[in-house]
N, C-alpha and C positions, 0 to 999 in steps of 0.2 A: 838599648835604643837601636833604632834602626833607620835606615836610609834607603832611598830608590835610586838605582842607577839606570839610567834610561838611554838608549841610544835611538836618536830621532830618524826619521826619513822611511818608515816602514808603514804601508797603508794595513789597516786593519781588516780582517775577514773573517766571516765565520757567523756563530749563532750562539745567542746566551739567554738565559731566562732571567727575565726581570726579579729583583730581589723585593722583599716585603718594605712597605713605606716605613722608614726610621721613624717618621712624625707621627704616624698612627700607632706605631708599637708601643711607644713611650707613654703616652696618656693611657692607652688600653693596659699595659702593665700597671700603672698606678691606680686604674679602676678596678682591679681585681680585689683591691682593699674594701670595697663597699659591700661584700659579701663573706660570710663565714663559710660558705659551700666551694667546692672546688671550681675552678674555672680553667678552660684549656684554649691557648691560644695557638693558632698556626700562622705559619708563613712569617715568622719572627725574624728579622735579619740577625745574621750573626756578626754584630759589630761591637764596637767599643761601648757605645753608649747604652745599648740594650743590656750588656753584661753588667754594667754599673747599676742600673735601675734594679735589676734582679738581686744584686748583692744587697741594695738598700730594703726590699722586701724582706730578705732573709735576716736582716739585722731586726727587724721587727718582731721575728718569730713566724713567718709565713714560711710554710714547706714549699719549697720549689723541685720539680721532677721534670727531668728532660725526657719527653714521650718520644721522640726520635727527631731528625734534623729538623729545625725551625719550628718545633713543636714544643709548648712547655704547658705543665699544669702547676697551677698555683692554688694553696689551699692556705687562707689567710683566717683560721678559725680561732686561733689563740693569738693575738697581737698585743704587745705591751707598748702603751701611749708613752710619749712617742718623741724621740729626738732623732734627727737624721745623723748619722754619723758625720763628722766635721770632713774627713778625708774623702767620703764619697760626694757630699753634699757639693764640695769646691771643684769636683771633677765635671760637673756636667749641670747645665742651667735647667733641664727637665726635672731635677730634683724639686722645684718648686711645685710641680704637678703632685706632690704627695700632700699639700697641704689642703685642698678640697675634698679629697675622701676622707682624710684622717679627721678633719674637723667634723665632717657628716656623720661619721661612725663611732668616733671615740670623744669628740670634742675638744680636741686637742693636738697640736702639732709643732715642734721646735726644730729649728734649723738655721744653720749659718746662711748668708746670702749664697744664692747659687753661682756656680761658675760658668764654664761654658766658652763659645767663642767671644774673641774679644773684636767686634765688628761696630762697635760705636756705644752709644747709650741705650741701654735695654731697660727701660723702667719698669717697676714692678707695682706702681701706684695703681695700676687698673685691677689687678690681683686683688690687692687690699680693699680697694673700695667696692668691689663686687662681694667680697666675702662678708665686709661689714654690713652691706645693705641685707644680707640674708640673715644677719644677727651675731656675727661672729666679731671677737676683740681681736685687734692685731697690735702688737706692740715691737717696736723696733729699738733695741738699745745694744747690747753686745751680740745679739741674734735675734732672728725672726721668732716671735711666739704668737700662735694663732689658737685661740680659746673660743667655746661656746658651750652655752647650757642649753640651748635650743636653737635651731634654725627654722625660719619661717620664709614661706614663699613670698616673693614681692617683684616689683617691677623694676628691673635693672637696666640702665643705658650705660653702656660700656664708652668710657671717654676716647678710647681707641679701639680699633677694630682687630684686637690681639688674639692670636690663635690661642697661646697657652693661657691667657686669662678667661676666654671663653671656656675653655675645658676645665678649667679650676671651677668655674661658677656653674657649669653643668654638672660636675660630679659631686658639688656641695649640694645642688638644688633637687637632685633626684630623691635624697631621703629628707628634704625638708619639709614642713608640713603646709600643705597648701598649694597653691599654684604660683610658679614664677615664669616670667617673661624676660629673655635677653634680647635687648634691642643693640643693633650696631655689632652683632656677634660675627665673628669669623665664620667663613662657610667652606673652607678648603676641604679636599677630599679626605684629609686626615680627620678633621672635624667630623665629618659624616660617618667614617667608619667608627670613631667613639661613641656617637651618638646611636648608631645601629647595634653596637655590642651592649651598650647600657640598655636598650630597648630589648635585646634579647636575653638580659638579666632580669626583666621585668619593669624597667622604667617605663615612663610614659612621657616620650618626648616627640613632638611634632613640629615642622617647619623646617626639616632637616635639608639643608642645602640652600637654604635662604639666611638672610642676615637678621630675622627674627625667630627665634627658638621659644617655644612654649613647652613648660614643664609641668606635669601634675605629679607633686610628690607622692611617694608610696612608702610603707612602713619597712620594707625590707627588700634586698633584691636576692635573686637564687643564682644557682650555677648557671653556666652556658659555655659553648664551643663556639669559638668565632675565628674566622680567617681574615688576617690583615691585607689589603690591598696592595697592588703593586707600587713601587716607589716612581712616581713620574719624575721626581729631581734625578735619580740615577738613569732613568730612560732619557732624559734630555741630555745630559751629560755624554752618554755613549753616542746618541744621535749627532751632537756636535763633534765628537772626536772622528766618527766615521768620515763626517764631510770634510773635515780640515786634513785628513791624513789621505783623502781620495781613495776611501776605502768602501767597503760594502758590508752591511750587518743586518742580521735577523733578530730581532727581540721577541721573545715568546712571553706570555703572560701579562700582556698589557692590559690596560682599560682605555679604550678610546676616547671616551667622553673626559677623561682626565687631561687629555693631550691637547683640547684644543686652543688653550691660550698659547701652548707651545708652539703650536703650527703656525698661528697668526705671527708670533715674534721670528721664528726661524725663517718665515716666508719674505721677511724685510732682508734677508741676507742671501735669497736666493737657494735655499735649502727646503728640500720636501721628502715625502717619504709616503708609503702606501701601507694600508691596513686590511688585513684579512682576518676576520674573527678576532682572536686575541693575539695575532702575531704583527709586528711592525717591520717592515723593510726599508733599508736607507741605500739607495743605489749609488754607485760609483761615480756616476756622472750628475753633477749638480751645477746649477748656474753659476753660484758664489759671487753673486754681483749684487750690490746694495741697491735696492728697488726705492726710489725717490719717491716721497709723498707728493700729492697733487700740487703741480706748479714748480715742480724740480726741487723741492726742499729737501734737506738732508733728512733721511729718515732717523726716527728716535725709537729706540728700545727703551721703554720705561717700565718699571714694576709698580705693582699695586696689589691690594687685598685682592683675593679671589672673588671673581675670575680673572681678574688682571695677571698680567704676565708675573711668573713667581719671582720674588726678589733673590731667592737661593740660587737663580740661575742667571744673573746679571754677571758673576765673575766669568761663567762659562761663557757667554755670549760676549764677553769683552775679548777673550781670546780667539774665538770663532771670527770675530768682525776684524782681526789683524790678517786673516787670509781671503778676505772678501774684495773684490774689486770695487772702488769708491770710498766714501766718507760716511760715517754711522755715529751718531750722538748716543752713549750709553747714558741714561739717568737713573741712578739708584737712588730713590727717594727716601728710603725707609731706614738705612742704616750710615752714619757719617764717616765711619772708617773702613767701609767694606773696599772702597776702590783704592785704597793706599798700596794695594799689592801690585799696581800695574808700574811701579819703578821697576820692578824685577823685568816685566814684560819688556819694558824700554830698554833696560841693560842688555836684553836679547836681541835687540833690533827692531821692537814693535815701533810704530810710528803712533804714538798715543799723546794727547795734550790733557792734562788733568787740568780742566777748569776750575774746580773746587771741589770739596769732600764729596759731592754728588754726582758729579757730570765730568766724562770723559768722551773727548773726541777722537775716534779712531779711524785711520786711512789705512788703507791697504791695496794689494796685498803687499806684506813685507816678509823679507827672508830673515828667518829667527836662526840665532847659534846658541850653542848648549852653554849652560850656566850653571853654578851653584845656587839653589834656590832654598828659602826655608819656608814651610807652609804656614801661614798665620792662622787659618781656619778651614774648615771642612771644605768649603765650597771653592775658596781661593786656592787651597791646595790641590784640589781635583783640576783646577783651571791650569796650574803651573805644570801638572802630569801631562795634560792635552798640549801645552805650549812645547813641552819638552819632547813629545812624540813627532812633531812637525820641524823641530829644531834640526840644523846641521851640526853633527857630533854628539857628544855625549853630555847629560845633566845630571846632577847629582840634587835630590831633594830631601832636605832635612825635616825633622819634626813630623814625619809620617804618622805619629799616632793622631793627630789631627785629622788627617784623612780618613783614617781607618775607624774614626768615630761614626762616619757616616756611609761609607761603601765597603760593602761586603765582599770580603776575598778578592780585593781589585786586583792585585798582582796575578793571581790564577786566571782571573777572567781575562786581564789585558794578554797574558801569555798564550791563552787558549785561542786569541783571536790574531796570533802573530807578532805582537809587540815584542820589542826587545828590551825588557824589563826585569831588574834584579832586585830583591829586597835583600838587603845586607845588614849585618851587624856591627854597630860601631861602639868604641868604647868611650 
Protein backbone atom coordinates (compact mmCIF):
# COMPACT_ATOMS: atom_id res chain seq x y z
CA UNK A 1 0.00 0.00 0.00
CA UNK A 2 1.04 3.57 -0.63
CA UNK A 3 0.20 7.02 0.68
CA UNK A 4 0.84 10.56 -0.49
CA UNK A 5 2.67 13.05 1.72
CA UNK A 6 1.94 16.59 0.57
CA UNK A 7 3.28 19.88 1.88
CA UNK A 8 0.91 22.65 0.89
CA UNK A 9 1.44 26.26 -0.06
CA UNK A 10 3.48 25.91 -3.24
CA UNK A 11 2.03 27.18 -6.55
CA UNK A 12 2.35 24.86 -9.53
CA UNK A 13 4.09 26.12 -12.65
CA UNK A 14 5.05 24.47 -15.91
CA UNK A 15 3.83 22.39 -18.85
CA UNK A 16 2.25 18.95 -19.06
CA UNK A 17 0.60 16.88 -21.78
CA UNK A 18 -2.95 15.64 -21.31
CA UNK A 19 -3.33 11.91 -20.81
CA UNK A 20 -5.68 9.77 -22.86
CA UNK A 21 -9.31 9.74 -21.77
CA UNK A 22 -9.79 6.91 -19.27
CA UNK A 23 -13.52 6.76 -19.95
CA UNK A 24 -12.86 6.31 -23.68
CA UNK A 25 -10.04 3.82 -23.29
CA UNK A 26 -12.10 1.36 -21.22
CA UNK A 27 -14.92 0.74 -23.76
CA UNK A 28 -12.45 0.85 -26.65
CA UNK A 29 -10.44 -1.92 -24.98
CA UNK A 30 -13.64 -3.96 -24.60
CA UNK A 31 -14.56 -3.30 -28.25
CA UNK A 32 -11.41 -5.08 -29.47
CA UNK A 33 -13.29 -8.33 -28.75
CA UNK A 34 -15.66 -7.62 -31.64
CA UNK A 35 -13.17 -8.77 -34.27
CA UNK A 36 -10.74 -11.65 -34.73
CA UNK A 37 -8.32 -9.26 -36.41
CA UNK A 38 -5.69 -7.18 -34.56
CA UNK A 39 -6.61 -3.75 -33.23
CA UNK A 40 -4.05 -1.11 -32.21
CA UNK A 41 -5.02 1.52 -29.66
CA UNK A 42 -2.91 4.64 -29.14
CA UNK A 43 -2.89 7.16 -26.27
CA UNK A 44 -4.12 4.59 -23.75
CA UNK A 45 -3.48 6.04 -20.27
CA UNK A 46 -1.18 4.00 -18.02
CA UNK A 47 -3.52 3.71 -15.04
CA UNK A 48 -4.88 0.96 -12.83
CA UNK A 49 -8.22 0.70 -14.62
CA UNK A 50 -6.78 0.17 -18.11
CA UNK A 51 -4.38 -2.40 -16.66
CA UNK A 52 -7.30 -4.38 -15.21
CA UNK A 53 -9.22 -4.25 -18.50
CA UNK A 54 -6.21 -5.59 -20.41
CA UNK A 55 -5.82 -8.41 -17.86
CA UNK A 56 -9.46 -9.35 -18.41
CA UNK A 57 -8.81 -9.53 -22.16
CA UNK A 58 -5.86 -11.84 -21.53
CA UNK A 59 -8.04 -14.07 -19.33
CA UNK A 60 -10.25 -14.66 -22.39
CA UNK A 61 -7.26 -15.78 -24.46
CA UNK A 62 -6.61 -12.51 -26.31
CA UNK A 63 -2.99 -11.67 -27.16
CA UNK A 64 -1.88 -8.30 -25.76
CA UNK A 65 1.29 -6.64 -27.03
CA UNK A 66 2.69 -3.29 -25.95
CA UNK A 67 3.79 -1.51 -29.13
CA UNK A 68 5.27 1.52 -27.34
CA UNK A 69 4.32 3.79 -24.45
CA UNK A 70 0.53 4.25 -24.41
CA UNK A 71 0.02 1.97 -27.45
CA UNK A 72 -1.32 -1.59 -27.28
CA UNK A 73 -2.04 -4.21 -29.92
CA UNK A 74 -4.91 -6.58 -29.13
CA UNK A 75 -5.62 -9.73 -31.12
CA UNK A 76 -8.71 -11.59 -29.92
CA UNK A 77 -8.62 -14.30 -32.55
CA UNK A 78 -9.35 -17.26 -30.31
CA UNK A 79 -11.35 -16.45 -27.21
CA UNK A 80 -13.12 -18.81 -24.86
CA UNK A 81 -16.64 -17.99 -23.66
CA UNK A 82 -16.54 -16.61 -21.15
CA UNK A 83 -16.53 -15.87 -17.47
CA UNK A 84 -14.80 -12.75 -16.22
CA UNK A 85 -12.46 -13.66 -13.32
CA UNK A 86 -14.06 -12.61 -10.03
CA UNK A 87 -10.94 -10.92 -8.66
CA UNK A 88 -10.80 -8.66 -11.73
CA UNK A 89 -14.53 -8.01 -12.06
CA UNK A 90 -14.81 -6.68 -8.52
CA UNK A 91 -11.96 -4.22 -9.06
CA UNK A 92 -13.59 -2.17 -11.76
CA UNK A 93 -17.09 -1.13 -12.73
CA UNK A 94 -16.08 -1.04 -16.40
CA UNK A 95 -15.94 -4.85 -16.41
CA UNK A 96 -19.67 -4.65 -17.29
CA UNK A 97 -18.55 -3.31 -20.69
CA UNK A 98 -17.52 -6.79 -21.78
CA UNK A 99 -21.17 -7.93 -21.75
CA UNK A 100 -22.14 -6.21 -25.03
CA UNK A 101 -19.21 -7.35 -27.21
CA UNK A 102 -19.15 -10.89 -25.78
CA UNK A 103 -22.88 -11.45 -26.28
CA UNK A 104 -22.58 -9.92 -29.76
CA UNK A 105 -19.68 -12.10 -30.84
CA UNK A 106 -19.87 -15.25 -28.68
CA UNK A 107 -23.47 -15.30 -27.49
CA UNK A 108 -22.52 -15.48 -23.81
CA UNK A 109 -20.91 -13.63 -20.91
CA UNK A 110 -20.77 -14.44 -17.19
CA UNK A 111 -19.52 -12.21 -14.40
CA UNK A 112 -19.96 -11.14 -10.81
CA UNK A 113 -21.57 -7.73 -10.33
CA UNK A 114 -18.90 -5.14 -11.20
CA UNK A 115 -16.96 -3.16 -8.59
CA UNK A 116 -15.61 0.39 -8.82
CA UNK A 117 -16.22 3.65 -6.98
CA UNK A 118 -18.65 3.75 -4.07
CA UNK A 119 -20.44 7.00 -4.89
CA UNK A 120 -24.05 5.92 -4.52
CA UNK A 121 -26.49 3.60 -6.21
CA UNK A 122 -25.24 2.76 -9.69
CA UNK A 123 -27.98 0.70 -11.23
CA UNK A 124 -27.38 -1.83 -14.00
CA UNK A 125 -31.00 -2.15 -15.09
CA UNK A 126 -30.45 0.04 -18.16
CA UNK A 127 -27.78 -2.36 -19.45
CA UNK A 128 -30.07 -5.34 -18.94
CA UNK A 129 -33.06 -3.72 -20.63
CA UNK A 130 -31.04 -2.60 -23.67
CA UNK A 131 -29.44 -6.02 -24.22
CA UNK A 132 -32.77 -7.79 -23.69
CA UNK A 133 -34.40 -5.63 -26.35
CA UNK A 134 -31.69 -6.75 -28.78
CA UNK A 135 -32.58 -10.38 -28.03
CA UNK A 136 -30.30 -11.33 -25.13
CA UNK A 137 -31.40 -13.13 -21.99
CA UNK A 138 -30.16 -11.83 -18.64
CA UNK A 139 -30.16 -13.87 -15.43
CA UNK A 140 -29.02 -12.60 -12.05
CA UNK A 141 -28.58 -15.14 -9.26
CA UNK A 142 -25.15 -15.59 -7.69
CA UNK A 143 -23.68 -14.01 -10.83
CA UNK A 144 -24.74 -12.17 -13.96
CA UNK A 145 -25.30 -14.38 -17.01
CA UNK A 146 -25.90 -12.85 -20.45
CA UNK A 147 -26.76 -15.15 -23.35
CA UNK A 148 -28.21 -14.94 -26.86
CA UNK A 149 -28.69 -17.23 -29.83
CA UNK A 150 -29.14 -14.23 -32.10
CA UNK A 151 -29.25 -10.46 -31.74
CA UNK A 152 -31.65 -8.43 -33.86
CA UNK A 153 -31.78 -4.70 -34.44
CA UNK A 154 -34.54 -2.82 -32.66
CA UNK A 155 -35.69 0.55 -31.36
CA UNK A 156 -34.17 1.09 -27.90
CA UNK A 157 -35.18 3.85 -25.50
CA UNK A 158 -32.76 3.99 -22.57
CA UNK A 159 -34.59 4.69 -19.32
CA UNK A 160 -31.63 6.81 -18.20
CA UNK A 161 -28.90 8.56 -20.14
CA UNK A 162 -26.27 6.07 -19.00
CA UNK A 163 -22.80 6.24 -20.52
CA UNK A 164 -21.87 2.59 -20.01
CA UNK A 165 -25.32 1.31 -20.97
CA UNK A 166 -25.08 3.30 -24.22
CA UNK A 167 -21.66 1.75 -24.84
CA UNK A 168 -22.88 -1.80 -24.16
CA UNK A 169 -25.90 -1.32 -26.42
CA UNK A 170 -23.67 0.05 -29.19
CA UNK A 171 -21.19 -2.81 -29.01
CA UNK A 172 -23.97 -5.40 -29.11
CA UNK A 173 -25.91 -3.65 -31.88
CA UNK A 174 -23.06 -3.30 -34.40
CA UNK A 175 -23.14 -7.09 -35.06
CA UNK A 176 -26.92 -7.49 -34.65
CA UNK A 177 -28.99 -8.28 -37.71
CA UNK A 178 -30.85 -5.21 -39.01
CA UNK A 179 -31.14 -1.61 -37.85
CA UNK A 180 -31.00 -0.33 -34.28
CA UNK A 181 -31.93 3.08 -32.93
CA UNK A 182 -30.76 4.11 -29.46
CA UNK A 183 -32.73 7.06 -28.07
CA UNK A 184 -31.75 8.96 -24.90
CA UNK A 185 -28.21 7.84 -25.63
CA UNK A 186 -25.30 9.41 -23.81
CA UNK A 187 -23.16 11.62 -26.05
CA UNK A 188 -20.00 12.40 -24.07
CA UNK A 189 -16.66 12.66 -25.91
CA UNK A 190 -15.79 9.13 -24.79
CA UNK A 191 -19.00 7.83 -26.40
CA UNK A 192 -17.98 9.64 -29.57
CA UNK A 193 -14.53 8.03 -29.41
CA UNK A 194 -16.09 4.56 -29.15
CA UNK A 195 -18.43 5.26 -32.08
CA UNK A 196 -15.56 6.51 -34.24
CA UNK A 197 -13.43 3.48 -33.35
CA UNK A 198 -16.27 1.08 -34.20
CA UNK A 199 -16.82 2.84 -37.53
CA UNK A 200 -13.08 2.50 -38.22
CA UNK A 201 -13.59 -1.25 -37.66
CA UNK A 202 -16.36 -1.33 -40.27
CA UNK A 203 -19.45 -0.57 -38.18
CA UNK A 204 -22.15 1.75 -39.52
CA UNK A 205 -23.07 4.25 -36.80
CA UNK A 206 -24.56 7.69 -37.42
CA UNK A 207 -25.88 10.44 -35.16
CA UNK A 208 -22.54 10.57 -33.32
CA UNK A 209 -22.49 13.39 -30.76
CA UNK A 210 -26.29 13.46 -30.42
CA UNK A 211 -28.66 11.60 -28.09
CA UNK A 212 -30.08 9.46 -30.91
CA UNK A 213 -27.73 6.90 -32.44
CA UNK A 214 -28.50 4.86 -35.55
CA UNK A 215 -26.74 1.55 -36.17
CA UNK A 216 -26.92 -0.60 -39.29
CA UNK A 217 -25.75 -4.06 -38.21
CA UNK A 218 -22.89 -5.68 -40.13
CA UNK A 219 -21.80 -9.31 -40.30
CA UNK A 220 -18.24 -8.76 -39.09
CA UNK A 221 -15.76 -6.08 -38.07
CA UNK A 222 -12.12 -5.81 -39.06
CA UNK A 223 -8.82 -4.46 -37.74
CA UNK A 224 -8.18 -0.79 -37.14
CA UNK A 225 -5.74 1.64 -35.58
CA UNK A 226 -7.34 4.25 -33.31
CA UNK A 227 -6.12 7.08 -31.08
CA UNK A 228 -7.94 7.81 -27.80
CA UNK A 229 -8.82 11.49 -27.23
CA UNK A 230 -7.55 13.64 -24.33
CA UNK A 231 -8.95 13.26 -20.81
CA UNK A 232 -10.97 16.40 -20.12
CA UNK A 233 -11.49 15.25 -16.49
CA UNK A 234 -7.73 15.34 -15.91
CA UNK A 235 -7.52 18.68 -17.73
CA UNK A 236 -10.29 20.14 -15.55
CA UNK A 237 -8.56 18.87 -12.40
CA UNK A 238 -5.29 20.60 -13.32
CA UNK A 239 -7.10 23.82 -14.26
CA UNK A 240 -8.64 23.87 -10.78
CA UNK A 241 -5.30 23.04 -9.16
CA UNK A 242 -3.50 25.86 -10.97
CA UNK A 243 -6.16 28.39 -10.00
CA UNK A 244 -6.31 27.59 -6.28
CA UNK A 245 -2.51 27.44 -5.85
CA UNK A 246 -2.19 30.77 -7.70
CA UNK A 247 0.03 29.02 -10.19
CA UNK A 248 0.21 28.87 -13.97
CA UNK A 249 0.13 25.89 -16.27
CA UNK A 250 0.13 24.98 -19.94
CA UNK A 251 -1.57 21.76 -20.95
CA UNK A 252 -0.75 20.39 -24.39
CA UNK A 253 -2.77 17.88 -26.39
CA UNK A 254 -6.20 19.26 -25.48
CA UNK A 255 -9.36 19.28 -27.58
CA UNK A 256 -11.04 22.67 -27.22
CA UNK A 257 -14.57 21.52 -28.07
CA UNK A 258 -14.54 19.10 -25.13
CA UNK A 259 -13.90 21.94 -22.68
CA UNK A 260 -16.90 24.16 -23.38
CA UNK A 261 -19.03 22.84 -20.48
CA UNK A 262 -16.02 23.20 -18.18
CA UNK A 263 -15.44 26.79 -19.26
CA UNK A 264 -19.00 27.72 -18.27
CA UNK A 265 -18.64 26.10 -14.83
CA UNK A 266 -15.23 27.57 -14.01
CA UNK A 267 -16.39 31.03 -15.15
CA UNK A 268 -18.91 31.00 -12.29
CA UNK A 269 -15.91 30.85 -9.95
CA UNK A 270 -13.97 33.60 -11.71
CA UNK A 271 -11.52 31.25 -13.44
CA UNK A 272 -10.59 31.46 -17.11
CA UNK A 273 -7.95 30.22 -19.55
CA UNK A 274 -6.77 30.73 -23.09
CA UNK A 275 -6.51 28.20 -25.89
CA UNK A 276 -4.17 28.24 -28.87
CA UNK A 277 -4.36 25.25 -31.14
CA UNK A 278 -4.19 22.15 -28.96
CA UNK A 279 -2.65 23.98 -25.99
CA UNK A 280 -4.42 25.53 -23.00
CA UNK A 281 -2.87 28.06 -20.62
CA UNK A 282 -4.09 29.02 -17.15
CA UNK A 283 -2.61 32.30 -15.89
CA UNK A 284 -1.55 32.97 -12.31
CA UNK A 285 -3.90 35.98 -12.01
CA UNK A 286 -7.53 34.91 -11.68
CA UNK A 287 -10.60 36.75 -10.42
CA UNK A 288 -11.42 33.91 -7.97
CA UNK A 289 -14.80 35.40 -7.15
CA UNK A 290 -18.23 33.77 -7.25
CA UNK A 291 -20.15 35.45 -10.06
CA UNK A 292 -23.76 35.84 -8.95
CA UNK A 293 -26.59 34.81 -11.21
CA UNK A 294 -29.01 37.49 -12.45
CA UNK A 295 -30.72 39.15 -9.49
CA UNK A 296 -27.68 38.60 -7.21
CA UNK A 297 -28.66 34.96 -6.79
CA UNK A 298 -26.08 32.55 -5.41
CA UNK A 299 -24.42 30.86 -8.39
CA UNK A 300 -25.06 27.16 -8.80
CA UNK A 301 -22.76 24.57 -10.33
CA UNK A 302 -24.86 21.53 -11.14
CA UNK A 303 -23.98 18.48 -13.19
CA UNK A 304 -25.95 16.92 -16.01
CA UNK A 305 -25.48 14.48 -18.88
CA UNK A 306 -23.34 15.84 -21.71
CA UNK A 307 -23.15 18.62 -22.73
CA UNK A 308 -23.93 19.60 -19.16
CA UNK A 309 -21.22 20.09 -16.56
CA UNK A 310 -19.50 16.72 -15.96
CA UNK A 311 -20.48 15.00 -12.70
CA UNK A 312 -16.93 13.70 -12.28
CA UNK A 313 -15.71 17.26 -11.74
CA UNK A 314 -18.15 18.30 -8.99
CA UNK A 315 -15.73 17.05 -6.32
CA UNK A 316 -12.97 19.17 -7.85
CA UNK A 317 -15.22 22.23 -8.04
CA UNK A 318 -16.18 21.85 -4.38
CA UNK A 319 -12.55 22.24 -3.33
CA UNK A 320 -11.98 25.10 -5.78
CA UNK A 321 -15.04 26.90 -4.39
CA UNK A 322 -13.46 26.91 -0.89
CA UNK A 323 -10.84 29.35 -2.25
CA UNK A 324 -13.26 31.65 -4.06
CA UNK A 325 -14.66 34.86 -2.61
CA UNK A 326 -18.40 34.46 -2.07
CA UNK A 327 -20.90 31.61 -1.78
CA UNK A 328 -21.54 28.83 -4.28
CA UNK A 329 -24.09 26.01 -4.39
CA UNK A 330 -22.70 22.69 -5.63
CA UNK A 331 -25.58 20.46 -6.78
CA UNK A 332 -24.49 16.89 -7.55
CA UNK A 333 -27.65 15.40 -9.03
CA UNK A 334 -26.45 12.03 -10.23
CA UNK A 335 -24.77 10.17 -7.34
CA UNK A 336 -26.10 10.41 -3.82
CA UNK A 337 -22.86 9.54 -1.98
CA UNK A 338 -20.37 11.60 -3.94
CA UNK A 339 -20.60 14.67 -1.68
CA UNK A 340 -19.96 12.83 1.57
CA UNK A 341 -16.21 13.45 1.29
CA UNK A 342 -16.77 17.10 2.29
CA UNK A 343 -16.57 16.20 6.00
CA UNK A 344 -12.80 15.91 5.51
CA UNK A 345 -12.67 19.32 3.84
CA UNK A 346 -14.60 20.74 6.79
CA UNK A 347 -12.06 19.20 9.20
CA UNK A 348 -9.36 21.03 7.22
CA UNK A 349 -11.14 24.35 7.75
CA UNK A 350 -13.47 24.62 4.76
CA UNK A 351 -16.74 26.48 5.23
CA UNK A 352 -19.20 24.00 3.78
CA UNK A 353 -22.78 23.19 4.71
CA UNK A 354 -23.93 19.83 3.41
CA UNK A 355 -27.65 20.39 2.87
CA UNK A 356 -28.46 16.83 1.82
CA UNK A 357 -26.67 14.01 -0.07
CA UNK A 358 -26.74 16.06 -3.28
CA UNK A 359 -26.22 19.70 -2.31
CA UNK A 360 -23.43 21.59 -0.57
CA UNK A 361 -23.18 25.34 0.06
CA UNK A 362 -19.56 26.50 0.01
CA UNK A 363 -18.37 29.89 1.30
CA UNK A 364 -14.88 31.23 0.83
CA UNK A 365 -12.11 31.92 0.78
CA UNK A 366 -11.18 29.60 3.63
CA UNK A 367 -7.79 28.82 5.14
CA UNK A 368 -7.20 25.07 5.04
CA UNK A 369 -4.87 23.10 7.30
CA UNK A 370 -3.13 19.80 6.65
CA UNK A 371 -4.83 16.61 7.78
CA UNK A 372 -4.91 12.84 7.32
CA UNK A 373 -7.31 12.07 4.47
CA UNK A 374 -8.61 8.83 2.98
CA UNK A 375 -9.56 8.75 -0.70
CA UNK A 376 -13.06 7.25 -1.16
CA UNK A 377 -13.09 7.34 -4.98
CA UNK A 378 -11.11 8.59 -7.96
CA UNK A 379 -12.43 12.15 -8.18
CA UNK A 380 -12.84 12.84 -4.46
CA UNK A 381 -9.28 11.54 -4.06
CA UNK A 382 -8.00 14.06 -6.58
CA UNK A 383 -10.04 16.77 -4.84
CA UNK A 384 -8.25 15.86 -1.62
CA UNK A 385 -4.89 16.17 -3.37
CA UNK A 386 -5.85 19.69 -4.47
CA UNK A 387 -7.00 20.56 -0.95
CA UNK A 388 -3.71 19.31 0.47
CA UNK A 389 -1.78 21.40 -2.09
CA UNK A 390 -3.31 24.62 -0.72
CA UNK A 391 -3.39 23.67 2.96
CA UNK A 392 -0.98 24.99 5.58
CA UNK A 393 1.32 22.21 6.74
CA UNK A 394 1.55 18.60 5.70
CA UNK A 395 -1.26 16.28 4.68
CA UNK A 396 -1.26 12.50 4.36
CA UNK A 397 -3.62 10.80 1.90
CA UNK A 398 -4.34 7.07 2.20
CA UNK A 399 -6.00 4.66 -0.23
CA UNK A 400 -4.28 6.34 -3.17
CA UNK A 401 -4.99 3.26 -5.28
CA UNK A 402 -8.39 4.86 -5.89
CA UNK A 403 -6.76 8.03 -7.25
CA UNK A 404 -4.30 6.15 -9.44
CA UNK A 405 -7.17 4.25 -11.06
CA UNK A 406 -7.92 7.45 -12.99
CA UNK A 407 -4.86 9.75 -13.01
CA UNK A 408 -1.78 8.73 -14.94
CA UNK A 409 1.62 9.21 -13.25
CA UNK A 410 0.03 11.82 -10.97
CA UNK A 411 2.90 12.19 -8.52
CA UNK A 412 5.47 12.57 -11.30
CA UNK A 413 3.34 15.18 -13.08
CA UNK A 414 2.81 17.18 -9.90
CA UNK A 415 6.50 17.02 -9.01
CA UNK A 416 7.40 18.32 -12.47
CA UNK A 417 5.16 21.32 -11.75
CA UNK A 418 6.87 22.11 -8.45
CA UNK A 419 4.47 20.38 -6.05
CA UNK A 420 5.90 19.08 -2.78
CA UNK A 421 4.47 15.56 -2.92
CA UNK A 422 5.93 12.13 -2.19
CA UNK A 423 4.50 8.65 -2.72
CA UNK A 424 5.56 6.49 0.19
CA UNK A 425 5.05 2.82 0.97
CA UNK A 426 3.25 1.92 4.17
CA UNK A 427 2.83 -1.43 5.89
